[in-house]
C-alpha positions, 0 to 999 in steps of 0.5 A: 499499500505504502509503495503504491502511494509513493508511486502515485505521488511521484508520478503526480509530481512529474506531471505537475513539474512538467512544461508545455513544449510547443513546436510549429511545422510548416510542410512544404514541397521542395527539391532536395539534392542527394547523391548528386540526384535532385528529387522532389521531396516533402520538407518540414520547416524547409528541411528534410529530415524534419526538426528534432522534437525534444522533451523531458519526462512529464512534458506535454508536447503540442505540435501545430502543423500547417500544410502548404502542399496540395496533398493531404499528409500524415505525420508519424512519430517513429522514435522515442528514447528515455 
């Protein structure tokens, strides 16, 4: 019982002390040159791969996405490390 209470209080403290981390992503199409080849690619804030998203345990992440392309997009988060 005491251990469960400690875990609950510890997790509550982590959430209370977390912060809101905001990111703004603008999606565009652009030409990239890789291996001497020019290719049409999706860019996030003018770069590919897109920017690194960083946060600390307990933080909340808010991502605002503006799609300036003429196609629908899907953003997928593929890596989380602790």
